[in-house]
C-alpha positions in Angstrom: -62.3 39.1 9.4 -64.7 40.0 12.4 -64.9 43.7 11.3 -65.7 42.8 7.5 -68.3 40.5 8.9 -69.8 43.2 11.1 -69.8 45.7 8.3 -71.5 43.3 5.9 -74.2 42.6 8.4 -74.9 46.3 9.0 -75.1 47.1 5.2 -77.0 44.1 4.3 -80.6 45.7 5.1 -79.8 48.7 3.1 -78.5 46.8 0.1 -81.8 44.8 0.1 -83.7 48.0 0.4 -82.0 49.4 -2.8 -83.3 46.3 -4.7 -86.7 46.0 -3.4 -90.1 47.5 -4.4 -89.8 49.9 -1.5 -87.0 51.8 -2.9 -88.9 53.3 -5.7 -91.6 54.7 -3.3 -89.4 55.9 -0.7 -87.5 57.8 -3.6 -90.6 59.5 -4.8 -91.4 60.5 -1.3 -87.9 62.0 -1.0 -88.1 63.8 -4.3 -91.6 65.3 -3.3 -90.3 66.6 -0.1 -87.2 68.0 -1.7 -89.3 69.8 -4.4 -91.4 71.4 -1.7 -88.6 72.4 0.4 -86.6 74.2 -2.6 -89.9 75.6 -3.8 -90.3 77.4 -0.4 -86.6 78.3 0.1 -84.3 81.1 -1.1 -83.9 78.9 -4.2 -87.5 79.2 -5.2 -86.8 81.7 -7.8 -84.2 79.6 -9.4 -86.3 76.6 -9.2 -89.1 78.0 -11.0 -86.8 79.6 -13.6 -85.1 76.4 -14.2 -88.3 74.6 -15.1 -90.4 77.4 -16.6 -88.0 79.9 -17.9 -87.7 80.2 -21.6 -84.8 78.1 -23.1 -82.2 79.8 -25.0 -82.6 77.2 -27.8 -85.0 74.4 -28.6 -85.1 72.2 -31.7 -89.1 72.0 -31.2 -90.7 75.3 -30.9 -93.6 74.1 -29.1 -91.4 72.9 -26.2 -89.7 76.1 -25.2 -89.2 75.3 -21.4 -87.7 72.6 -19.6 -90.9 71.8 -17.9 -92.7 71.1 -21.3 -89.7 68.9 -22.3 -90.4 66.7 -19.1 -94.0 66.7 -19.3 -94.8 66.2 -23.0 -91.4 64.5 -24.1 -89.8 62.5 -21.4 -93.3 61.5 -19.9 -94.0 60.0 -23.4 -91.4 57.6 -22.6 -93.2 56.9 -19.3 -96.5 56.3 -21.0 -94.5 54.0 -23.8 -93.4 51.8 -20.9 -96.9 51.8 -19.4 -98.2 50.7 -23.0 -95.7 48.0 -23.2 -96.7 46.6 -19.8 -100.4 46.8 -20.8 -99.9 44.8 -23.9 -97.8 42.3 -22.1 -100.3 41.8 -19.4 -103.2 41.5 -22.0 -101.4 39.0 -24.1 -99.7 36.8 -21.5 -100.2 38.2 -18.2 -102.9 38.7 -15.4 -105.3 40.4 -17.9 -105.2 37.5 -20.4 -107.6 35.3 -18.2 -110.9 36.8 -18.3 -111.7 34.9 -14.9 -108.6 36.4 -13.3 -109.1 39.9 -14.7 -112.8 40.3 -13.6 -112.1 41.6 -10.1 -109.2 43.9 -10.8 -111.1 45.5 -13.8 -114.2 46.1 -11.9 -112.3 47.4 -8.8 -110.1 49.8 -11.0 -113.4 51.2 -12.6 -115.1 51.7 -9.3 -111.7 53.1 -7.9 -111.8 55.8 -10.6 -115.6 56.5 -10.6 -115.9 57.1 -6.9 -113.2 59.5 -6.5 -114.7 61.5 -9.5 -118.0 61.4 -7.6 -116.4 62.7 -4.5 -114.7 65.5 -6.5 -118.1 66.6 -8.1 -119.8 66.4 -4.7 -117.2 68.9 -3.2 -116.2 71.0 -5.9 -118.6 70.5 -8.8 -120.6 73.6 -8.3 -117.4 75.9 -8.2 -116.6 77.8 -11.4 -113.5 76.8 -13.3 -113.2 73.5 -11.3 -115.1 71.1 -13.3 -112.1 70.1 -15.3 -110.2 68.6 -12.3 -112.6 65.7 -11.6 -110.0 63.2 -13.0 -107.2 64.2 -10.7 -108.0 61.9 -7.8 -108.8 58.9 -10.3 -105.4 57.9 -10.7 -103.1 55.4 -8.6 -99.3 55.7 -8.7 -98.1 52.2 -9.2 -94.5 52.8 -8.0 -95.6 54.6 -4.9 -98.2 51.8 -3.8 -95.9 49.0 -4.6 -93.1 50.7 -2.8 -95.3 50.9 0.4 -96.3 47.2 -0.1 -92.6 46.5 -0.3 -91.9 48.2 3.0 -94.4 45.5 4.6 -92.7 42.5 3.5 -94.7 39.3 3.8 -97.5 40.9 5.7 -99.2 41.3 2.5 -100.1 38.1 0.9 -98.7 37.5 -2.8 -102.2 37.2 -4.3 -103.1 40.7 -2.9 -100.0 42.1 -4.1 -100.9 40.9 -7.6 -104.2 42.3 -7.2 -103.0 45.8 -6.5 -100.6 45.7 -9.5 -103.2 44.4 -11.9 -105.7 47.2 -10.5 -102.9 49.9 -11.1 -102.4 48.7 -14.6 -106.0 48.9 -15.5 -106.1 52.2 -13.7 -103.3 53.4 -15.9 -105.3 52.3 -19.0 -108.4 54.3 -17.9 -106.1 57.4 -17.2 -104.7 57.4 -20.6 -108.2 57.3 -22.2 -109.2 60.1 -20.0 -106.4 62.3 -21.1 -107.0 61.3 -24.6 -110.7 62.1 -24.6 -111.2 64.7 -22.0 -107.7 66.6 -22.0 -107.3 67.3 -25.7 -106.7 70.8 -27.1 -108.0 71.9 -30.5 -107.3 69.2 -33.2 -105.1 70.1 -36.1 -106.6 67.6 -38.7 -103.6 67.6 -41.1 -101.3 66.5 -38.1 -103.9 63.9 -36.9 -103.9 62.4 -40.4 -100.0 62.3 -40.5 -100.4 60.7 -37.0 -102.7 58.0 -38.3 -100.4 57.3 -41.3 -97.3 56.8 -39.2 -99.4 54.6 -36.9 -100.3 52.5 -40.0 -96.7 52.2 -40.8 -95.9 50.9 -37.3 -98.8 48.4 -37.5 -97.6 47.2 -40.9 -94.2 46.6 -39.7 -95.7 44.5 -36.8 -98.0 42.6 -39.5 -94.9 41.8 -41.7 -92.8 40.5 -38.9 -90.2 43.3 -38.6 -88.3 42.2 -35.6 -85.5 44.9 -35.3 -85.8 47.7 -32.6 -84.6 50.9 -34.7 -87.6 50.8 -37.2 -90.1 51.0 -34.2 -88.1 53.6 -32.3 -87.9 55.8 -35.1 -91.6 55.3 -36.1 -92.4 56.0 -32.4 -90.6 59.4 -32.4 -92.0 60.4 -35.6 -95.4 59.4 -34.3 -94.9 61.4 -31.1 -93.9 64.6 -33.1 -97.0 64.3 -35.2 -99.2 64.0 -32.1 -97.6 66.8 -30.2 -98.6 69.1 -33.2 -102.2 67.5 -33.6 -103.6 68.9 -30.4 -104.0 65.5 -28.8 -101.6 65.2 -25.7 -98.1 64.0 -27.0 -97.9 61.4 -24.3 -100.7 59.3 -25.9 -98.3 58.7 -28.6 -96.3 56.7 -26.3 -99.0 54.3 -25.4 -100.2 53.8 -28.9 -96.6 53.3 -30.2 -96.1 50.6 -27.5 -99.2 48.7 -28.6 -97.4 48.1 -32.1 -94.4 46.5 -30.6 -94.4 43.0 -31.4 -94.6 40.5 -28.6 -92.4 37.7 -30.0 -89.4 37.5 -32.3 -88.8 35.0 -35.0 -86.1 33.4 -32.7 -88.6 33.3 -29.8 -87.4 36.2 -27.9 -89.8 38.8 -26.8 -88.9 42.2 -28.5 -91.5 43.9 -26.4 -90.1 42.6 -23.2 -86.5 43.3 -24.2 -87.5 46.9 -24.7 -89.4 47.2 -21.6 -86.6 45.8 -19.5 -84.2 48.3 -21.2 -86.4 51.0 -20.3 -87.9 50.4 -16.9 -85.0 51.3 -14.9 -84.8 54.9 -16.7 -88.4 55.3 -16.0 -88.2 54.4 -12.3 -84.8 56.3 -11.4 -84.7 59.2 -13.8 -88.0 60.3 -15.6 -90.6 59.7 -12.9 -88.2 61.2 -10.3 -87.5 64.3 -12.5 -91.2 64.7 -13.3 -91.8 64.6 -9.5 -89.3 67.2 -8.8 -90.4 69.5 -11.4 -94.1 69.3 -10.6 -94.4 68.5 -6.9 -93.0 72.0 -5.7 -96.0 73.5 -4.1 -95.5 77.3 -3.0 -96.7 77.3 0.6 -96.4 81.2 0.7 -99.5 81.6 -1.4 -101.1 78.2 -0.9 -100.5 77.2 2.8 -101.6 74.1 4.7 -104.6 76.3 5.8 -105.7 76.1 2.1 -106.4 72.4 2.3 -109.9 73.1 3.0 -110.4 75.2 0.0 -112.8 73.3 -2.6 -109.9 72.2 -5.1 -107.6 70.7 -2.7 -110.2 69.4 -0.5 -112.0 67.7 -3.3 -108.7 66.1 -4.7 -107.6 65.0 -1.4 -110.8 63.5 -0.3 -111.3 61.8 -3.5 -107.8 59.9 -3.1 -108.4 59.2 0.5 -112.0 58.5 0.7 -113.2 57.9 -2.8 -110.5 55.4 -3.9 -111.1 53.0 -0.9 -114.9 53.2 -1.1 -115.0 52.5 -4.8 -112.4 49.6 -4.7 -113.3 47.9 -1.3 -117.2 48.1 -1.9 -116.8 46.7 -5.3 -114.7 43.9 -4.1 -117.2 43.1 -1.3 -120.1 43.3 -3.7 -118.4 41.0 -6.2 -117.6 38.4 -3.8 -121.1 38.5 -2.3 -122.6 38.0 -5.8 -120.2 35.3 -6.7 -119.2 37.5 -9.9 -115.6 37.2 -8.7 -113.9 35.9 -5.6 -111.8 38.3 -3.2 -107.9 37.7 -3.4 -107.0 34.4 -1.9 -105.5 34.1 1.4 -106.3 37.6 2.3 -108.3 38.9 5.2 -110.9 41.8 4.7 -108.6 44.3 6.7 -105.8 43.3 4.5 -108.1 44.1 1.6 -109.3 47.2 3.0 -105.7 48.6 3.6 -104.7 47.7 0.0 -107.8 49.6 -1.2 -106.7 52.5 0.8 -103.2 52.3 -0.7 -104.8 52.8 -4.0 -105.3 56.5 -3.0 -101.7 57.4 -3.7 -102.2 59.2 -6.7 -98.7 61.4 -7.0 -97.5 60.9 -10.7 -100.4 60.5 -12.7 -102.5 62.8 -10.6 -99.9 65.5 -10.7 -99.8 65.1 -14.4 -103.6 65.5 -15.0 -103.6 68.3 -12.6 -101.2 70.3 -14.9 -103.5 69.4 -17.9 -106.7 70.3 -16.2 -105.8 73.9 -15.5 -103.2 75.0 -18.1 -104.1 78.6 -17.7 -104.6 79.0 -14.1 -101.3 78.4 -12.2 -102.9 79.1 -8.9 -105.2 76.1 -9.5 -102.3 73.9 -10.3 -100.8 74.8 -7.1 -103.9 74.0 -5.2 -104.4 70.7 -7.2 -100.9 69.8 -6.0 -101.5 70.4 -2.6 -104.6 68.1 -2.8 -102.5 65.5 -4.5 -99.6 65.4 -2.0 -101.9 65.5 1.1 -104.2 63.1 -0.1 -101.4 60.7 -1.4 -99.3 60.9 2.0 -102.6 60.4 4.1 -103.4 57.4 1.9 -99.8 55.9 2.2 -99.6 56.4 6.1 -103.1 55.1 6.7 -102.9 52.1 4.2 -99.4 51.1 5.7 -100.9 51.3 9.3 -103.9 49.2 8.5 -102.0 46.7 6.7 -99.2 46.6 9.4 -102.0 46.0 12.1 -104.2 43.6 10.0 -104.6 40.2 11.0 -103.9 37.6 8.4 -106.8 35.5 7.0 -107.7 32.5 9.2 -108.0 29.1 7.2 -111.5 28.0 6.5 -112.6 24.8 8.0 -110.9 21.7 6.4 -108.4 24.4 4.7 -104.6 24.1 5.7 -102.7 27.3 6.5 -101.0 28.8 3.6 
C-alpha cells in the first residue's frame, strides 16, 4: 500500500539511527542536558535527595546513597566490560600486533600527558586543585564514536579503527591512574583478601573452568573485598575481567559471550544512569561566568587543546620519523578532526572529577562544568572539521580507495 510504503520510508532513517554508533553518543548528550535542566529546576532538591540522600536500608554500609551504588557498584560493571574489551583487543584484536598498536599507544599516551600539562599550566599553582590533573586526560569512547557515526562514510574506516584503539588504550591509562593516584588509605587485611580471591580466579582460568557462574561469583567477592580495601572498587571490575578465559573447550569464547551479554546494559542503562546522576551542574552557584575560573578553565582547555595537541602532534612526529605510519586513506585535516574528537571526556572525566575532590562539593561542580563545556566544544569542533575536511588524495600511481 502506498501509505505503508511512505510511512516506512519516513521511519527508516530513525530506525537506522537507533542501531548506529551515533545513537549512544546522542543518548549521552540528551542525558547530560536533562541532568542540567533538572538540577536547575524546581525539582533540583528532589534530584539531589534522590542520589545523595541516605538510603532507608542498604545491604552494604559503605554504600549508603544511590550515588555511591551507581559510582562504586554499577560502574564496576562498566569497568568490567572495559577490562573484557581490553583483554580481547590484546589477545586477538588491534592491540595484538605490535606494528598496528604502535601509533594508537603513542597517541593515547601523548593524549593523556598533554591535557595534564595544560591543566597544570592553568591550575597547578592553585591550592587544593592539584588532584584534578587527570580529569581532562580521558576520552569517552561511546560519545566520540557516536559523533563519528553521525558523519557516516566521511570518516575512513582506518581512522575509525584508530580512534577506537586510542580510546581503548586511553581506558587502560585511566584505570591505572585511578588505581595509583586516587586510592584511599589501604586496609591491609582486605587487600590480602582481595589478592586471595584474585588468585582463585586465576586458578580457575589456569585449570580451564569454562562455566560463567564461578567467575561471576568470584568477581562479586573480589569487588566486595576491594571496596573495603581502600583501592577504588571499580578497579575490581577490570582485574576480574582479565581473568576470564578467552576460549572455551568447545571453541566458543566465554569472554566474548559475557561481553556481548553486558555491552547493551552498559551502553543503555549503566552509563546513562551514571551520566544523569553526575552531570547535573547547579548553575545557581556555578554559572557559565565561572568557566574562566582556574578549575573549569583548566579542565576545559585540557580537553579542547591538550587532547588535540598531544594526539595530532604525536601522529605527525611518528609519521615523519618513520616510527609508525598515519592511518591509511586519511587526510591530515581528517586526522586533526579525529584528534579533536578525543577531547570528549564525559563519562571517565566526570568519574575522575568525583574521585579528585571527594570532600569539596563545590570543586566537583566546577570540574563538571569544565568537563561538559570542554566535551561539548570538542564534539562540535571535531564534527565540523571532519564534515568539511577533504578526503585524502591518492598518491601518484595509487588508485583511489
